[in-house]
N, C-alpha and C positions, 0 to 999 in steps of 0.2 A: 454513783448513787450520794447525793447531799444530805448532812443533817446538821440539826441545829439543836441551841438550848433554849431549854423554857422551864418557867418554875410555874408548881401546880398553886393553883388559885386556893384549892381546898387546904392544903398541907405545908405548902412552901417548899415543897421538896423539887431537887434539879433532877430536869429529865431531858433525855435526849430522843430529838425527834426526827424524822425522816420526813423530808419535804413533801414526798410525793402525797402523805398522807392528810385526810383533812381533819381527824379526830385521833385520840388514844385516852388510854384509862392510865392513872398514875399507879405508879408500879409499889406505891407507898400507902396509899389510902383506897385506894381504887375509885376516885372520883372521875370522871368524865372531863375530859381537857380538850376544848377546842383550839384547833391551829387557827392563829391569828392572819388575818389579809396580806401582810407583809411576806411571812412564808409562803403562803399559795402563790403570790405575784413572784417570789423569788423561783418556785418550781416552774412559772410558766414562763419565763424568761428562759432558765437551763432547757428547756423540752425545745423552746423554739431553737436556741443556739442549736441543739444537736440534731433537730430536723433540717438548721441552715447548712450545717456540715455535711450532713448524710445526701442532700442534692446537692451539693458544689461536687462531692465526691462523684457522684453518677453525671455529671455533667461533666466532668473531667475525663471520665473515662469514654464517654460518647463522643467527646471530642478528641480524642487520641485515637478512638477506632476510625471516626471520619477522616483525621490528618492520615492515618497509615493506607487507609484505601485512595485516598488523594494521592498519595506518593506513589503507591504502586501502580494506579493507573499512567501516571507522571513517565515513572521508570519504565513501564511497558510501550508508551507512546514513542519514548525518546532511544528507549533499547535494539538490541541486535536482533532480538525473537520477532518484534515488530516488523521489520522490513523483510528478516527473513520468511515469514508466512507468507507476504505480499508476493516476494520472487518466485517461492515455489508453487504460490496459488497459479499465479500466472503461466509459469512455465509447463506445471502439470496441464494447465488449461487447453496451452497450446499443443502439447503432446497428446491429449486425448482428443482434440479436432483433427490433429495429422492422423491418430491412428484408429480411428472411427470406433467401430463395434467390436475391435480385437479384445481379448482379455486385457492384454497391456493397456489400449484404449480406455477400457470401462475402470481399469485400477488407477491410472492416472484422473480422470474424470472424477472418482471417489475422493481420490487426493487433495484436489483442486478443492471441493465440497469442504472438506476436513479443513485445510488449510484458511480459506477466506472463512470458516464460522468461528474457527479459534481466533482469529485475528477482531472478528466485527465481536466477540465475548471480551476478548482483552482489550479493546477499545472501550466496552461499556455500552455499546451501540445496541447490544442485545444484552437485556438484564438479565440476572441468572441467580440465586443465591447461592449457587455454588462457586467460590471466585474461582475456583482451582479447574473448571472445566474446561477451560481454553487449552490449558497446559495437555490435559488427558486427551483432548482432540489432534494437538500438534503432534505427541508422541505417536497416535495412532497412524497419522498422515505419513508419518518419518518412517515408521515400522513397513508399511506398505512398499516403500523403495526397495526393501529385498524381495518380494515376488515381482516386480513391475520388472527389475533389471532381469530376475531369471527368466519372466516369459519374453521380454525383451530380446534377449540372446535368443530362446528358442523359435519365434517367430518372425523376426528380422528378417524382411528379403529388398534386397538392392534394389531390386526393379518391378515393378508391378506389372500384371498380368498384361494391361490393355496396352505395355510397351514393348512386350515381347510378343512380336508379330512374327508372322511367315517370311522370310528371307529367300528373297529370288535369287538364288546362285547366280545365273547367267546376268545379273543386272550388277555385278562385281565389278569391277575395273580391273583388279588384280586376281582374279578368279583363278588363272592358271598356276597362279605360284603359292595357291593352297590347296588342302584336301577339301573337297565336295561335301558341302555344307545345306545341300539344296531342300527344301521345305523345313529346315531346322528354324524353331523359333528363337528369334535375339532382337538385337538394337544395332543399329549400324552407327558408328559415330564419326567416322572418317571413313571417308571413301576416294583415293585418287590415283594419280599415277606415281606418286610418290612415297604413299604408305596407305594401309588400313590398320582400321581398329574396330574391332565387334565384339559384342557380348553373346553368347547362346546361352539360352535357359532351359532350366530341365534337364543339366546334363549330371548325369548320378557317376560313381567310380567307374561302370562298364562302360558307357558311353565317353568319359573323359581319356579311358586307357585307349579305344577303338581309334580316338580322335589322335592321340599320341603316336600310336603305330603307324597313323598313314600320315603324320607329320616327318616321321623318318622315314618311311618308305619314299616320300616327294624328295630326299635328298639333303634334309636339313639335319646335317651332323657334323660340322665342320665347328670348333671352338664352342662344344655344346656344354652348356650348365643345366643340370638335371638332380631333381630333387623328388618327394613325394606329389607336391601338389604344382612344382612350377617346372617349364622347358626352355631352355634358348637355346640356339642355334644359326648358323649360314649354310647356305647352302654354295653350290658352287659358282652362280651367277653372282653372289653378292649380297641375295636377298636376306635380311634377318627376320626370324620368326621367336615373338614370344609367347607361351603360353601360362595362364593363371587358373587354376581350376579351384573355385571355391566351396568346398566340399558341404558346410552349412547350406548357403543360399542354391547350391546348386547351379553355378553359372560358371562358364568358361571364357575367360576373354583371351581373345586372340589380336595380337598386334604384330604388324608387316610393315618392314621397313626396306624402301627400295636402296639398292646400292648407290653409294656415293659417287656421282660421276667425277673421276679424276682424270688429270690430263700432266702432262710435264709441265711444271712450272720454275720460273726464273725466282730465286731466292732475292727478297728484297734486300735493297742496300742501305736504306734510311729506314726510319721509324721504330716502331718497338720489335720488330724483327732482328735489329742487330744487338739487341739485349741476351739473344739467345745462340746458341751452337746451330749450324745449317747441316739438317737432318743427312746421312747419307743416300737415301733415294730421293729422287727428283720427282718422283709419281707422287700427284697429289690435288688436295682442293683449298684454295685460302679461302675460306668463310668470312673473316673481318679483318680488316686493317684501317686503323685509324689512330688518333691520337691517344688513346685510352685503352683501348685492347688489339692484340694483335692474336689471331687463330687460325690454323691450319691443320688439315687432315693428311698424313702423310701415309701414301699405301706402299706394297711390297717390302713390308716390316715385319721381321718374327720378333716373336718375343726377347729372342737373345738381344737383337737389336734395339727392342725398346728399352732392357735393363742398359746394354752400353751408351746409349743416348744419355740416360739419367746418371751415369757414372760421370760423362762430360760435363753436365750442367752442374753437377755438385765441385767438379774441379774448378770450374769458375764463379763459384762462389754462392750456390744456390741451395743454400743449406741451414738456414734461420726457419725456425716455427716449421719445420720441416713433417710430413706426415707420407707416409708407406705402406702402400699394400701390395698384393700379387700384381694387381693391373692398377694401380693408379701412385701418381707421387706429384705430392705439393711442398713447394718451400719459396722464399723469398731468399733475397741476396741483401746486401749491406746496403745498398741504395732504396730497397722497399719495393723493388719489383716482386710480383708474385706471379711462379710457374707453376701451372699444372700440365703434366703428362699424364695420359691414359692410353692404355692398348685396350681399343675398343672390341678387338678379335678380326678374324679374317684379314689378318694381316696389314690390319690398319691403325695406326698410332694419332691421337689426337694431342696437339698441342698448343697451348694459348698462354699469353704473359700480357699482364694487366699493369697499367702505369701505377705509380706510389699514388695514395688518396690524398697526399698533398698538392699535387700535380693537378688531380682532377678539381678542387677546392679553388685553386687561382683560376681553372680555367671557367669554372661557373663563376667566379667574382666580375672576371672581364666581361661576361654576360651580361650583365644587370645591366648594362647601359647601352646593351644593343636592343631595339622593337622586340617585343614578345613575337609577333607574326615571323619574322627573321630567323629567331630562334628556332619557334616549331619548325619550318620549312628546311632550316638547316641540319638540325637533329631529329627530325621525327623517323628517318631508319636505323638510327645507329644509336643513338644516346640512352636505349634502354637494353642494349645488349651487355652482358657481363663477361667474366674472363673465360668463360668454357662454353663460349657461341651461342649461348642462351640470354633471351631478354633478362635484363636485372629483376623486373617485378614479375616474370614467371618464376624465374630460380629461388628467389626470398619465398615465394608463396609456396614451393615444393618443400625447402627446405623448413620454412616455418610451420606447416603441417608436419612433416615427419618428427620434427622434434617436440612439437605439442603430444603428437600421439605416443611417443616414448614415455613423456610426462604423463601423459592421461594412465599409460597401462601401470607407470610406478603407483599413481596415486587409486588406482581399483584395487590394486593388488592390496595395499593400507587398509582398504575399505572392507573389501570381501573378508578379510582376515579380524576386523573390529567394528561390524556394523553398527553398533549400537554408540559409539563416539561419537561425542554431540560436536566434537568440533571438526571431524571427517564429515557428519552430515552436514554442517554450514556449508565445507568445501564441495562438497558434491555438487551444490545448484551449479556453482562456478563452473564447474569442471564441466559438467552435463551442458552446460549452455553454450561454453568455449567449443565444445567437441563438435555440437552440431553446427555452429558456426562455421569452425573449421572444414569440415567436411562438406558444409554447400559450398563455401569459396575455392575449394579442392574440384569438385564436381562441374563447377563452370569453364573451368578450363577445358573440359572437353569439347567445348562447342567453339572455343577458339582456334584460328588458323595456325596451328603450330608446325614450325620445321623439322624437319628429321631430327635434329639434336634436343629438341624439345619434347618430340613425341617419344622418342626413347627414355628421356629421363623422367617423362610423365610415367611412363609405365613401370620404369627402375623404381622410382620411388612408390607408385601405388602397389608393386608388388612385394617389397618389403613391408610396407604398415600391413598388409591384407595378412602377410605372413607373421607379423607381429601379435596382431590382435589374434590370429588363430592359436598361436602358442600360447597366449596369456590365456586364452578362455578354456585351454585344454588343463591348465596347472590347477 
């Protein structure tokens, strides 16, 4: 508040006047004193200045609010949450479509709606006075992951009912080598003179025990491996059967491999066979012999013979980067040749030796000047086979699948122990997408024309993975 000094026109007394007043009475003589125009103008000027400052202050606040809103929108557009919402929305949409009207499918659909709505609000495509509503919707969507995952585990089925058709036992090529499964529902994946792979549906504990007992009665008792849900063994003719019972999905997978046809072989005196000792037994089958890999099955070999052969290989230098279990041994020598020895059962030992990677690189370099057509025709059969008699792409696919499942189980254990952790929630989308992709790629190999070794390895990996997943779900 401003004041000015004036003189009373009546008595000449000095007065102190508030500029906001138009008139006052002299405190000395009581005369009426009018405030002149200069004082009024000063007051108006001061009022204008005050109003201008007030308006500027309000404008500053408005501009700051708008700037903050633009900054928040920009941060959302370029932030991780925006991308994460789109990924989850797409992923849940795909899952909802795949699951149909199941409870898990309905939850996935709701999640997809929540995530896309959250994204639209965050992008301000949908206007709302509550600027934090998109966060609330996103949190609800993420929270539904827990019931979705629970229902998925409870209702997950490996095969739809339409795929589980009646099996005509008499049409199976190797029907005489397995227990009778006539009129049982299931799916045949492979049926030939070399092997059989079949999945039976609706197998509860009682039916699994019955099939298990029939398998033993059929003579599959040699070199048997047995636990609660799996059984492997040979019969006297050399057929190998593998059973895996999935208690949750009520499915039994039966794999049968025909005996390896062996004869007396002459051990090669050239090539990679010269890099390893000659076994005592001459009964066997050379499965591959080229500049990259030599692999052979040796019969008439006991577990003692297997252990002795490992010692001989160690004596000539195969000790680097070694790995040993009850039935396998792998190592390299100083020249980086890779050796794998496996006791496969039924008095059979598998041996393979692989050339050093640098030798393979040189070989590939020399091929660069060769026309592609010639390379394809000359390497079509062998270049995709690795050091244990399996195609390289097949072996890599199997090993990658099992390695990822191990990582997936560890992650899910972390996630289940702390499902509200934002960082774990972000990783969940990545792992779920990778898991579905890996499972699809793994299952596609069922339709491939697998050899005996590949079929056995496929079942081995599948059995281990299913067992790991089942054990993890029970923890």
